[in-house]
The first five atom37 places (N, CA, C, CB, O) and aatype in JSON, in Angstrom:
{
  "aatype": [20, 20, 20, 20, 20, 20, 20, 20, 20, 20, 20, 20, 20, 20, 20, 20, 20, 20, 20, 20, 20, 20, 20, 20, 20, 20, 20, 20, 20, 20, 20, 20, 20, 20, 20, 20, 20, 20, 20, 20, 20, 20, 20, 20, 20, 20, 20, 20, 20, 20, 20, 20, 20, 20, 20, 20, 20, 20, 20, 20, 20, 20, 20, 20, 20, 20, 20, 20, 20, 20, 20, 20, 20, 20, 20, 20, 20, 20, 20, 20, 20, 20, 20, 20, 20, 20, 20, 20, 20, 20, 20, 20, 20, 20, 20, 20, 20, 20, 20, 20, 20, 20, 20, 20, 20, 20, 20, 20, 20, 20, 20, 20, 20, 20, 20, 20, 20, 20, 20, 20, 20, 20, 20, 20, 20, 20, 20, 20, 20, 20, 20, 20, 20, 20],
  "atom_mask": [
    [1, 1, 1, 1, 1],
    [1, 1, 1, 1, 1],
    [1, 1, 1, 1, 1],
    [1, 1, 1, 1, 1],
    [1, 1, 1, 1, 1],
    [1, 1, 1, 1, 1],
    [1, 1, 1, 1, 1],
    [1, 1, 1, 1, 1],
    [1, 1, 1, 1, 1],
    [1, 1, 1, 1, 1],
    [1, 1, 1, 1, 1],
    [1, 1, 1, 1, 1],
    [1, 1, 1, 1, 1],
    [1, 1, 1, 1, 1],
    [1, 1, 1, 1, 1],
    [1, 1, 1, 1, 1],
    [1, 1, 1, 1, 1],
    [1, 1, 1, 1, 1],
    [1, 1, 1, 1, 1],
    [1, 1, 1, 1, 1],
    [1, 1, 1, 1, 1],
    [1, 1, 1, 1, 1],
    [1, 1, 1, 1, 1],
    [1, 1, 1, 1, 1],
    [1, 1, 1, 1, 1],
    [1, 1, 1, 1, 1],
    [1, 1, 1, 1, 1],
    [1, 1, 1, 1, 1],
    [1, 1, 1, 1, 1],
    [1, 1, 1, 1, 1],
    [1, 1, 1, 1, 1],
    [1, 1, 1, 1, 1],
    [1, 1, 1, 1, 1],
    [1, 1, 1, 1, 1],
    [1, 1, 1, 1, 1],
    [1, 1, 1, 1, 1],
    [1, 1, 1, 1, 1],
    [1, 1, 1, 1, 1],
    [1, 1, 1, 1, 1],
    [1, 1, 1, 1, 1],
    [1, 1, 1, 1, 1],
    [1, 1, 1, 1, 1],
    [1, 1, 1, 1, 1],
    [1, 1, 1, 1, 1],
    [1, 1, 1, 1, 1],
    [1, 1, 1, 1, 1],
    [1, 1, 1, 1, 1],
    [1, 1, 1, 1, 1],
    [1, 1, 1, 1, 1],
    [1, 1, 1, 1, 1],
    [1, 1, 1, 1, 1],
    [1, 1, 1, 1, 1],
    [1, 1, 1, 1, 1],
    [1, 1, 1, 1, 1],
    [1, 1, 1, 1, 1],
    [1, 1, 1, 1, 1],
    [1, 1, 1, 1, 1],
    [1, 1, 1, 1, 1],
    [1, 1, 1, 1, 1],
    [1, 1, 1, 1, 1],
    [1, 1, 1, 1, 1],
    [1, 1, 1, 1, 1],
    [1, 1, 1, 1, 1],
    [1, 1, 1, 1, 1],
    [1, 1, 1, 1, 1],
    [1, 1, 1, 1, 1],
    [1, 1, 1, 1, 1],
    [1, 1, 1, 1, 1],
    [1, 1, 1, 1, 1],
    [1, 1, 1, 1, 1],
    [1, 1, 1, 1, 1],
    [1, 1, 1, 1, 1],
    [1, 1, 1, 1, 1],
    [1, 1, 1, 1, 1],
    [1, 1, 1, 1, 1],
    [1, 1, 1, 1, 1],
    [1, 1, 1, 1, 1],
    [1, 1, 1, 1, 1],
    [1, 1, 1, 1, 1],
    [1, 1, 1, 1, 1],
    [1, 1, 1, 1, 1],
    [1, 1, 1, 1, 1],
    [1, 1, 1, 1, 1],
    [1, 1, 1, 1, 1],
    [1, 1, 1, 1, 1],
    [1, 1, 1, 1, 1],
    [1, 1, 1, 1, 1],
    [1, 1, 1, 1, 1],
    [1, 1, 1, 1, 1],
    [1, 1, 1, 1, 1],
    [1, 1, 1, 1, 1],
    [1, 1, 1, 1, 1],
    [1, 1, 1, 1, 1],
    [1, 1, 1, 1, 1],
    [1, 1, 1, 1, 1],
    [1, 1, 1, 1, 1],
    [1, 1, 1, 1, 1],
    [1, 1, 1, 1, 1],
    [1, 1, 1, 1, 1],
    [1, 1, 1, 1, 1],
    [1, 1, 1, 1, 1],
    [1, 1, 1, 1, 1],
    [1, 1, 1, 1, 1],
    [1, 1, 1, 1, 1],
    [1, 1, 1, 1, 1],
    [1, 1, 1, 1, 1],
    [1, 1, 1, 1, 1],
    [1, 1, 1, 1, 1],
    [1, 1, 1, 1, 1],
    [1, 1, 1, 1, 1],
    [1, 1, 1, 1, 1],
    [1, 1, 1, 1, 1],
    [1, 1, 1, 1, 1],
    [1, 1, 1, 1, 1],
    [1, 1, 1, 1, 1],
    [1, 1, 1, 1, 1],
    [1, 1, 1, 1, 1],
    [1, 1, 1, 1, 1],
    [1, 1, 1, 1, 1],
    [1, 1, 1, 1, 1],
    [1, 1, 1, 1, 1],
    [1, 1, 1, 1, 1],
    [1, 1, 1, 1, 1],
    [1, 1, 1, 1, 1],
    [1, 1, 1, 1, 1],
    [1, 1, 1, 1, 1],
    [1, 1, 1, 1, 1],
    [1, 1, 1, 1, 1],
    [1, 1, 1, 1, 1],
    [1, 1, 1, 1, 1],
    [1, 1, 1, 1, 1],
    [1, 1, 1, 1, 1],
    [1, 1, 1, 1, 1],
    [1, 1, 1, 1, 1]
  ],
  "atom_positions": [
    [[66.13, -56.32, 44.83], [66.39, -57.39, 43.89], [65.1, -58.07, 43.54], [67.39, -58.38, 44.45], [64.86, -58.26, 42.35]],
    [[64.28, -58.45, 44.42], [63.07, -59.13, 43.93], [62.16, -58.32, 42.92], [62.25, -59.5, 45.14], [61.46, -58.89, 42.08]],
    [[62.21, -56.92, 43.07], [61.41, -55.92, 42.34], [62.05, -56.18, 40.74], [61.66, -54.18, 43.05], [61.37, -56.37, 39.74]],
    [[63.38, -56.15, 40.81], [64.11, -56.37, 39.39], [63.95, -57.65, 38.81], [65.59, -56.18, 39.45], [63.67, -57.77, 37.61]],
    [[64.11, -58.68, 39.61], [63.72, -60.03, 39.15], [62.29, -60.08, 38.47], [63.76, -60.99, 40.37], [62.1, -60.45, 37.31]],
    [[61.31, -59.65, 39.33], [59.83, -59.59, 38.88], [59.71, -58.77, 37.67], [58.88, -58.99, 39.98], [58.92, -59.18, 36.83]],
    [[60.35, -57.66, 37.43], [60.27, -56.87, 36.29], [60.68, -57.61, 35.14], [61.02, -55.7, 36.41], [60.04, -57.59, 34.1]],
    [[61.79, -58.29, 35.32], [62.56, -59.1, 34.24], [61.66, -60.14, 33.73], [63.89, -59.79, 34.78], [61.65, -60.4, 32.53]],
    [[60.74, -60.87, 34.75], [60.04, -61.84, 34.39], [58.69, -61.53, 33.56], [59.85, -62.52, 35.53], [58.3, -62.24, 32.64]],
    [[57.98, -60.31, 34.06], [56.58, -60.18, 33.57], [56.61, -58.7, 33.02], [55.39, -60.45, 34.81], [55.54, -58.22, 32.65]],
    [[57.8, -57.92, 32.93], [57.53, -56.53, 32.22], [56.69, -55.71, 32.87], [56.97, -56.63, 30.9], [56.62, -55.47, 34.07]],
    [[55.98, -55.26, 31.84], [54.83, -54.17, 32.24], [53.49, -54.79, 32.4], [54.64, -53.01, 31.11], [52.5, -54.07, 32.4]],
    [[53.38, -56.19, 32.56], [52.14, -56.95, 32.6], [51.51, -56.64, 34.08], [52.46, -58.61, 32.33], [50.3, -56.76, 34.3]],
    [[52.41, -56.24, 35.04], [52.04, -56.09, 36.47], [52.59, -54.61, 36.7], [52.73, -57.32, 37.53], [53.64, -54.18, 36.23]],
    [[51.68, -53.91, 37.52], [52.24, -52.9, 38.41], [52.86, -53.34, 39.67], [51.26, -51.98, 38.74], [52.31, -54.0, 40.55]],
    [[54.12, -52.87, 39.66], [54.92, -53.52, 40.82], [55.33, -52.3, 41.67], [56.31, -54.43, 40.3], [55.76, -51.25, 41.2]],
    [[55.13, -52.57, 43.03], [55.51, -51.61, 44.07], [56.36, -52.32, 44.91], [54.36, -51.01, 44.84], [56.13, -53.48, 45.27]],
    [[57.61, -51.5, 45.32], [58.59, -52.27, 46.13], [58.91, -51.21, 47.22], [59.95, -52.8, 45.25], [59.09, -50.04, 46.88]],
    [[59.0, -51.59, 48.55], [59.38, -50.71, 49.67], [59.65, -51.45, 50.75], [58.4, -49.75, 50.03], [59.27, -52.62, 50.89]],
    [[60.4, -50.75, 51.67], [60.83, -51.45, 52.99], [60.45, -50.68, 54.29], [62.41, -51.65, 53.0], [59.86, -49.6, 54.27]],
    [[60.73, -51.16, 55.14], [60.39, -50.47, 56.5], [61.1, -49.02, 56.69], [60.87, -51.47, 57.74], [60.63, -48.12, 57.4]],
    [[62.25, -48.94, 55.98], [63.03, -47.59, 56.02], [63.52, -47.42, 54.74], [64.22, -47.5, 57.03], [63.82, -48.44, 54.11]],
    [[63.68, -46.14, 54.13], [64.37, -45.83, 52.95], [65.82, -45.79, 53.29], [63.89, -44.56, 52.34], [66.1, -45.39, 54.41]],
    [[66.75, -46.13, 52.49], [68.07, -46.03, 52.65], [68.92, -46.07, 51.39], [68.43, -46.99, 53.5], [68.46, -45.72, 50.31]],
    [[70.12, -46.5, 51.55], [71.03, -46.43, 50.29], [71.05, -48.01, 49.87], [72.71, -45.75, 50.64], [70.92, -48.91, 50.7]],
    [[71.23, -48.19, 48.57], [71.43, -49.44, 47.98], [72.72, -50.16, 48.49], [71.47, -49.27, 46.52], [73.69, -49.42, 48.66]],
    [[72.86, -51.32, 48.72], [74.11, -51.98, 49.0], [74.87, -52.05, 47.85], [73.97, -53.27, 49.54], [74.4, -52.61, 46.86]],
    [[76.08, -51.5, 47.83], [76.8, -51.74, 46.48], [77.23, -53.25, 46.2], [78.13, -50.84, 46.43], [77.65, -53.57, 45.09]],
    [[77.12, -54.14, 47.2], [77.23, -55.46, 46.77], [76.05, -56.07, 46.29], [77.7, -56.21, 47.72], [76.14, -57.09, 45.61]],
    [[74.75, -55.46, 46.61], [73.58, -55.92, 45.83], [73.56, -55.42, 44.32], [72.3, -55.43, 46.56], [73.14, -56.1, 43.38]],
    [[74.01, -54.33, 44.22], [74.29, -53.7, 42.79], [75.27, -54.73, 41.92], [75.11, -52.11, 42.97], [75.04, -55.19, 40.8]],
    [[76.25, -54.93, 42.62], [77.27, -55.74, 41.83], [76.82, -57.29, 41.75], [78.76, -55.61, 42.55], [77.27, -57.96, 40.82]],
    [[75.99, -57.86, 42.65], [75.63, -59.1, 42.58], [74.51, -59.24, 41.5], [75.25, -59.54, 43.91], [74.38, -60.3, 40.88]],
    [[73.68, -58.15, 41.26], [72.7, -58.1, 40.38], [73.25, -57.92, 38.97], [71.8, -57.08, 40.75], [72.64, -58.37, 38.0]],
    [[74.3, -57.33, 38.86], [75.01, -56.91, 37.55], [75.58, -58.41, 37.18], [76.34, -55.56, 37.76], [75.67, -58.77, 36.01]],
    [[75.89, -59.08, 38.06], [76.51, -60.33, 37.7], [75.6, -61.32, 36.85], [76.95, -61.01, 38.98], [76.08, -62.15, 36.08]],
    [[74.22, -61.14, 37.07], [73.3, -61.83, 36.53], [72.5, -60.95, 35.35], [72.46, -62.31, 37.66], [71.42, -61.27, 34.87]],
    [[73.16, -59.97, 35.04], [72.63, -59.18, 33.89], [71.61, -58.12, 34.2], [72.03, -60.09, 32.91], [71.02, -57.58, 33.27]],
    [[71.37, -57.8, 35.35], [70.42, -56.78, 35.88], [71.11, -55.7, 36.61], [69.4, -57.42, 36.81], [71.79, -55.84, 37.62]],
    [[70.8, -54.37, 35.84], [71.34, -53.07, 36.56], [70.45, -52.53, 37.4], [71.74, -51.99, 35.67], [69.43, -52.02, 36.94]],
    [[70.7, -52.54, 38.78], [69.77, -51.78, 39.71], [70.44, -50.57, 40.37], [69.26, -52.72, 40.83], [70.07, -50.08, 41.43]],
    [[71.41, -50.16, 39.66], [72.2, -49.0, 40.13], [71.3, -47.57, 40.29], [73.42, -48.8, 39.05], [71.52, -46.73, 41.17]],
    [[70.37, -47.49, 39.37], [69.52, -46.34, 39.5], [68.29, -46.56, 40.29], [69.16, -45.86, 38.21], [67.5, -45.63, 40.43]],
    [[68.06, -47.75, 40.82], [66.98, -47.88, 41.84], [67.09, -47.07, 43.14], [66.89, -49.28, 42.21], [68.16, -46.72, 43.63]],
    [[65.96, -46.82, 43.61], [65.97, -45.95, 44.95], [65.1, -46.72, 45.8], [65.41, -44.35, 44.81], [64.1, -47.32, 45.42]],
    [[65.56, -46.65, 47.05], [64.74, -47.46, 48.05], [63.66, -46.55, 48.59], [65.65, -48.04, 49.28], [63.88, -45.35, 48.74]],
    [[62.41, -47.12, 48.89], [61.34, -46.3, 49.35], [60.79, -46.9, 50.6], [60.26, -46.14, 48.3], [60.88, -48.11, 50.84]],
    [[60.2, -46.0, 51.43], [59.44, -46.43, 52.65], [58.07, -46.87, 52.41], [59.37, -45.35, 53.61], [57.34, -46.18, 51.71]],
    [[57.65, -47.95, 52.92], [56.37, -48.64, 52.8], [55.13, -47.82, 53.27], [56.44, -49.91, 53.6], [54.04, -47.97, 52.73]],
    [[55.34, -47.02, 54.22], [54.34, -46.27, 54.85], [53.17, -45.68, 53.85], [55.05, -45.14, 55.6], [51.98, -45.83, 54.13]],
    [[53.59, -44.99, 52.65], [52.6, -44.48, 51.81], [51.69, -45.54, 51.06], [53.26, -43.64, 50.86], [50.67, -45.16, 50.47]],
    [[52.09, -46.91, 51.09], [51.44, -47.86, 50.42], [50.53, -48.85, 51.38], [52.48, -48.58, 49.63], [49.98, -49.88, 50.98]],
    [[50.48, -48.39, 52.58], [49.72, -49.14, 53.54], [48.4, -49.21, 53.58], [49.98, -48.8, 54.61], [47.83, -50.04, 54.3]],
    [[47.75, -48.35, 52.8], [46.13, -48.32, 52.84], [45.7, -48.49, 51.49], [45.48, -46.93, 53.41], [44.57, -48.18, 51.12]],
    [[46.75, -49.09, 50.6], [46.24, -49.24, 49.11], [45.82, -50.58, 49.0], [47.34, -48.93, 47.96], [46.34, -51.38, 49.78]],
    [[44.97, -51.01, 48.18], [44.58, -52.38, 47.95], [45.29, -53.12, 47.0], [43.31, -52.44, 47.6], [45.26, -52.67, 45.85]],
    [[45.92, -54.15, 47.21], [46.71, -54.92, 46.28], [46.21, -56.27, 45.95], [48.01, -55.04, 46.78], [45.57, -56.88, 46.81]],
    [[46.43, -56.82, 44.8], [46.09, -58.24, 44.47], [46.98, -59.22, 45.24], [46.25, -58.51, 42.94], [46.52, -60.09, 45.98]],
    [[48.28, -59.04, 45.02], [49.34, -59.79, 45.73], [50.12, -59.02, 46.44], [50.14, -60.51, 44.94], [50.53, -57.98, 45.92]],
    [[50.45, -59.33, 47.66], [51.55, -58.7, 48.58], [52.55, -59.91, 49.04], [50.81, -57.94, 50.0], [52.17, -60.99, 49.49]],
    [[53.73, -59.57, 48.85], [54.81, -60.47, 49.26], [55.76, -59.82, 50.19], [55.55, -60.97, 48.09], [56.36, -58.81, 49.82]],
    [[55.92, -60.3, 51.31], [56.79, -59.59, 52.23], [58.04, -60.43, 52.41], [56.07, -59.31, 53.6], [57.96, -61.65, 52.37]],
    [[59.18, -59.83, 52.61], [60.44, -60.6, 52.5], [60.97, -60.25, 54.02], [61.54, -60.07, 51.12], [62.11, -59.85, 54.24]],
    [[60.14, -60.42, 54.89], [60.5, -60.27, 56.35], [59.89, -61.15, 57.31], [60.19, -58.99, 56.8], [58.78, -61.53, 56.95]],
    [[60.25, -61.55, 58.3], [59.71, -62.53, 59.23], [58.86, -61.69, 60.34], [60.96, -63.44, 59.91], [59.44, -61.08, 61.24]],
    [[57.66, -61.7, 60.24], [56.74, -61.02, 61.2], [56.85, -61.39, 62.6], [55.4, -61.26, 60.83], [56.53, -60.58, 63.47]],
    [[57.29, -62.56, 62.87], [57.53, -63.05, 64.21], [58.81, -62.5, 64.85], [57.58, -64.53, 64.18], [58.9, -62.33, 66.06]],
    [[59.8, -62.25, 63.97], [60.93, -61.68, 64.54], [61.26, -60.24, 64.34], [61.93, -62.38, 64.13], [62.2, -59.75, 64.96]],
    [[60.56, -59.56, 63.53], [60.57, -58.28, 63.03], [59.37, -57.48, 63.23], [60.83, -58.33, 61.73], [58.36, -57.66, 62.56]],
    [[59.47, -56.56, 64.16], [58.2, -55.67, 64.49], [57.98, -54.83, 63.41], [58.33, -54.78, 65.76], [56.84, -54.36, 63.31]],
    [[58.86, -54.52, 62.55], [58.63, -53.69, 61.53], [57.97, -54.42, 60.2], [59.94, -53.05, 61.25], [57.84, -53.74, 59.18]],
    [[57.66, -55.43, 60.21], [57.28, -56.04, 59.08], [55.82, -55.83, 59.02], [57.7, -57.46, 59.03], [55.04, -56.16, 59.92]],
    [[55.42, -55.13, 57.66], [54.17, -54.54, 57.63], [53.0, -55.6, 57.31], [54.23, -53.41, 56.61], [53.28, -56.7, 56.85]],
    [[51.83, -55.24, 57.54], [50.73, -55.87, 57.36], [49.65, -54.98, 56.44], [50.26, -56.23, 58.72], [49.2, -53.89, 56.79]],
    [[49.34, -55.65, 55.22], [48.33, -55.02, 54.37], [47.09, -55.65, 54.4], [48.74, -54.95, 53.03], [46.86, -56.6, 53.64]],
    [[46.19, -55.2, 55.26], [44.9, -55.68, 55.37], [43.89, -55.67, 54.07], [44.36, -54.92, 56.42], [42.86, -56.34, 54.12]],
    [[44.19, -54.95, 53.01], [43.41, -54.97, 51.88], [43.94, -55.94, 50.83], [43.31, -53.63, 51.35], [43.38, -56.03, 49.74]],
    [[44.96, -56.64, 51.12], [45.55, -57.52, 50.0], [44.64, -58.77, 49.78], [47.09, -58.02, 50.38], [44.13, -59.32, 50.76]],
    [[44.45, -59.19, 48.63], [43.74, -60.37, 48.31], [44.42, -61.6, 48.56], [43.38, -60.37, 47.01], [43.83, -62.58, 49.01]],
    [[45.87, -61.58, 48.25], [46.72, -62.74, 48.35], [47.93, -62.22, 48.99], [47.01, -63.42, 46.98], [48.42, -61.18, 48.56]],
    [[48.5, -62.89, 50.05], [49.56, -62.67, 50.88], [50.41, -64.0, 50.97], [49.05, -62.17, 52.24], [49.97, -65.15, 51.0]],
    [[51.84, -63.54, 51.0], [52.77, -64.62, 51.13], [53.99, -63.9, 51.76], [53.09, -65.38, 49.71], [54.24, -62.73, 51.49]],
    [[54.79, -64.7, 52.66], [56.09, -64.14, 53.13], [57.08, -65.19, 52.79], [56.12, -63.78, 54.71], [56.99, -66.39, 53.07]],
    [[58.04, -64.59, 52.14], [59.38, -65.41, 51.82], [60.32, -64.99, 52.87], [60.07, -65.11, 50.28], [60.85, -63.88, 52.89]],
    [[60.55, -66.02, 53.85], [61.66, -65.85, 54.8], [62.9, -66.09, 54.18], [61.55, -66.71, 55.95], [63.18, -67.14, 53.6]],
    [[63.76, -64.98, 54.34], [65.14, -65.06, 53.77], [66.07, -64.75, 54.95], [65.39, -64.01, 52.5], [65.77, -64.02, 55.9]],
    [[67.19, -65.4, 54.78], [68.4, -65.14, 55.69], [68.95, -63.76, 55.47], [69.55, -66.18, 55.43], [69.08, -63.36, 54.31]],
    [[69.26, -63.05, 56.41], [69.83, -61.54, 56.22], [71.25, -61.79, 55.7], [69.87, -60.55, 57.72], [71.78, -62.85, 56.04]],
    [[71.84, -61.03, 55.0], [73.08, -61.05, 54.84], [74.07, -60.99, 56.08], [73.26, -60.11, 54.01], [75.14, -61.59, 56.16]],
    [[73.49, -60.15, 57.04], [74.3, -60.02, 58.32], [74.28, -61.35, 59.04], [73.71, -58.87, 59.28], [75.27, -61.69, 59.69]],
    [[73.2, -62.13, 58.96], [73.24, -63.44, 59.72], [74.16, -64.38, 59.02], [71.81, -64.1, 59.86], [74.9, -65.09, 59.7]],
    [[74.19, -64.46, 57.6], [75.01, -65.31, 56.97], [76.58, -64.84, 57.11], [74.52, -65.41, 55.53], [77.5, -65.64, 56.99]],
    [[76.75, -63.54, 57.36], [78.22, -63.17, 57.6], [78.46, -63.7, 58.98], [78.56, -61.52, 57.49], [79.61, -64.12, 59.07]],
    [[77.82, -63.82, 60.01], [77.96, -64.27, 61.1], [78.48, -65.84, 61.11], [76.77, -64.0, 61.71], [79.28, -66.36, 61.9]],
    [[77.89, -66.34, 60.18], [78.16, -67.99, 59.99], [79.42, -68.04, 59.01], [76.7, -68.92, 59.22], [79.74, -69.12, 58.53]],
    [[80.16, -66.84, 58.7], [81.43, -67.21, 58.18], [81.42, -66.69, 56.64], [81.65, -68.85, 58.34], [82.51, -66.61, 56.07]],
    [[80.33, -66.35, 56.01], [80.39, -65.93, 54.52], [80.8, -64.39, 54.48], [78.87, -66.18, 53.75], [80.45, -63.61, 55.37]],
    [[81.44, -64.07, 53.54], [81.86, -62.68, 53.14], [80.59, -62.0, 52.98], [82.75, -62.6, 51.81], [79.56, -62.68, 52.92]],
    [[80.53, -60.61, 52.89], [79.38, -59.86, 52.67], [78.9, -60.24, 51.14], [79.7, -58.26, 52.91], [77.73, -60.5, 50.87]],
    [[79.87, -60.24, 50.26], [79.64, -60.52, 48.9], [78.89, -61.83, 48.5], [80.89, -60.51, 48.29], [78.0, -61.92, 47.65]],
    [[79.38, -62.75, 49.2], [78.83, -64.13, 49.1], [77.42, -64.23, 49.83], [79.88, -65.19, 49.75], [76.47, -64.79, 49.28]],
    [[77.33, -63.74, 50.97], [76.03, -63.6, 51.59], [75.04, -62.93, 50.76], [76.15, -62.88, 52.82], [73.91, -63.43, 50.71]],
    [[75.33, -61.81, 50.06], [74.35, -61.16, 49.11], [73.9, -61.92, 48.05], [74.85, -60.03, 48.54], [72.73, -61.92, 47.66]],
    [[75.0, -62.7, 47.49], [74.83, -63.45, 46.27], [73.82, -64.73, 46.68], [76.38, -63.94, 45.67], [72.94, -65.13, 45.91]],
    [[74.03, -65.23, 47.83], [73.13, -66.33, 48.44], [71.66, -65.83, 48.5], [73.64, -66.74, 49.96], [70.76, -66.51, 48.01]],
    [[71.43, -64.68, 49.09], [70.21, -64.12, 49.14], [69.58, -63.77, 47.7], [70.33, -62.94, 49.98], [68.41, -64.08, 47.46]],
    [[70.3, -63.19, 46.83], [69.8, -62.98, 45.59], [69.46, -64.13, 44.78], [70.62, -62.24, 44.95], [68.54, -64.01, 43.97]],
    [[70.14, -65.35, 44.91], [69.84, -66.48, 44.24], [68.51, -67.07, 44.92], [71.06, -67.44, 44.28], [67.72, -67.69, 44.21]],
    [[68.27, -66.89, 46.18], [67.21, -67.35, 46.89], [65.92, -66.71, 46.36], [67.42, -67.1, 48.32], [64.95, -67.34, 45.93]],
    [[66.04, -65.27, 46.45], [65.04, -64.47, 45.86], [64.56, -64.79, 44.49], [65.47, -63.22, 45.85], [63.35, -64.88, 44.27]],
    [[65.49, -64.98, 43.52], [65.38, -65.25, 42.17], [64.44, -66.5, 42.18], [66.81, -65.46, 41.46], [63.38, -66.45, 41.55]],
    [[64.79, -67.62, 42.86], [64.06, -68.92, 42.92], [62.59, -68.62, 43.17], [64.64, -69.87, 44.07], [61.67, -69.04, 42.48]],
    [[62.49, -67.74, 44.36], [61.05, -67.4, 44.86], [60.29, -66.71, 43.78], [61.06, -66.45, 46.15], [59.11, -66.99, 43.59]],
    [[60.97, -65.76, 43.0], [60.22, -65.06, 41.97], [59.88, -65.95, 40.92], [60.94, -63.93, 41.42], [58.73, -65.88, 40.47]],
    [[60.76, -66.86, 40.4], [60.45, -67.71, 39.28], [59.25, -68.58, 39.55], [61.63, -68.55, 38.94], [58.31, -68.76, 38.78]],
    [[59.42, -69.12, 40.82], [58.21, -69.98, 41.46], [56.82, -69.23, 41.45], [58.55, -70.36, 43.05], [55.8, -69.69, 40.94]],
    [[56.89, -68.05, 42.07], [55.77, -67.25, 42.08], [55.2, -66.87, 40.63], [56.11, -66.05, 42.85], [54.0, -67.06, 40.41]],
    [[55.95, -66.41, 39.75], [55.48, -66.17, 38.3], [54.81, -67.37, 37.71], [56.68, -65.79, 37.38], [53.68, -67.34, 37.23]],
    [[55.63, -68.47, 37.78], [55.05, -69.75, 37.36], [53.69, -70.25, 38.05], [56.09, -70.76, 37.58], [52.79, -70.75, 37.37]],
    [[53.6, -70.12, 39.31], [52.42, -70.66, 39.9], [51.29, -69.74, 40.0], [52.72, -71.14, 41.17], [50.14, -70.18, 40.01]],
    [[51.58, -68.38, 40.08], [50.4, -67.45, 40.08], [50.21, -66.55, 38.92], [50.46, -66.61, 41.23], [49.09, -66.39, 38.44]],
    [[51.21, -65.98, 38.46], [50.96, -64.96, 37.46], [50.66, -65.63, 35.95], [52.27, -63.97, 37.43], [49.85, -65.16, 35.14]],
    [[51.45, -66.76, 35.76], [51.37, -67.28, 34.33], [49.96, -67.96, 34.3], [52.64, -68.38, 33.92], [49.39, -68.15, 33.22]],
    [[49.43, -68.32, 35.46], [48.25, -68.93, 35.42], [46.88, -68.17, 35.53], [48.35, -69.79, 36.35], [45.75, -68.67, 35.46]],
    [[47.19, -66.96, 35.69], [46.13, -66.09, 35.66], [46.31, -64.97, 34.44], [46.02, -65.43, 37.09], [47.44, -64.59, 34.12]],
    [[45.21, -64.5, 33.82], [45.27, -63.69, 32.68], [45.12, -62.21, 33.23], [44.13, -64.12, 31.61], [45.54, -61.31, 32.5]],
    [[44.63, -61.92, 34.3], [44.22, -60.56, 34.79], [45.47, -59.87, 35.13], [43.23, -60.61, 36.03], [46.52, -60.45, 35.42]],
    [[45.3, -58.55, 35.08], [46.37, -57.85, 35.69], [46.01, -57.28, 37.02], [46.84, -56.8, 34.81], [44.83, -57.12, 37.33]],
    [[47.09, -56.93, 37.88], [46.95, -56.44, 39.13], [48.01, -55.77, 39.63], [46.66, -57.35, 39.93], [48.99, -55.63, 38.9]],
    [[48.02, -55.25, 40.87], [49.12, -54.68, 41.52], [49.98, -55.66, 42.45], [48.61, -53.56, 42.3], [49.46, -56.46, 43.23]],
    [[51.25, -55.51, 42.27], [51.94, -56.46, 43.13], [52.68, -55.58, 44.12], [52.92, -57.45, 42.32], [52.99, -54.43, 43.79]],
    [[52.98, -56.09, 45.38], [53.67, -55.24, 46.14], [54.69, -56.2, 46.87], [52.73, -54.4, 47.08], [54.42, -57.29, 47.36]],
    [[56.06, -55.49, 46.83], [57.17, -56.3, 47.45], [57.7, -55.38, 48.61], [58.39, -56.7, 46.33], [58.11, -54.26, 48.33]],
    [[57.69, -55.83, 49.94], [58.25, -55.29, 50.81], [59.32, -55.94, 51.56], [57.41, -54.93, 51.45], [59.88, -55.35, 52.48]]
  ]
}
């Protein structure tokens, strides 16, 4: 979702890499939630972060909590790092939300983070760079 929102904000201005600790299947609820805001991610494929670990990136934004998740990656060559802590849909479901509502909540939070990132960092800079989302 973060990759799709960022692509919508900056298009081809940045090279965007998105990966996670494990490759898997897209959540159908995530596809539906993004479709609700006019973005089709149905053809997206999940990727494992390992091949990107030794690349140099201008920006690296992780969507995991390094203190709680041992699988949260570290990119030592990154110039700029930020972590966006997000509630997992599973945790929100444990609090009583349906899976669909939990995914929408996370989608909206990611969207706010992306908008803030673009306004604060990208729009203020004229140079191009690689961005990584994990």
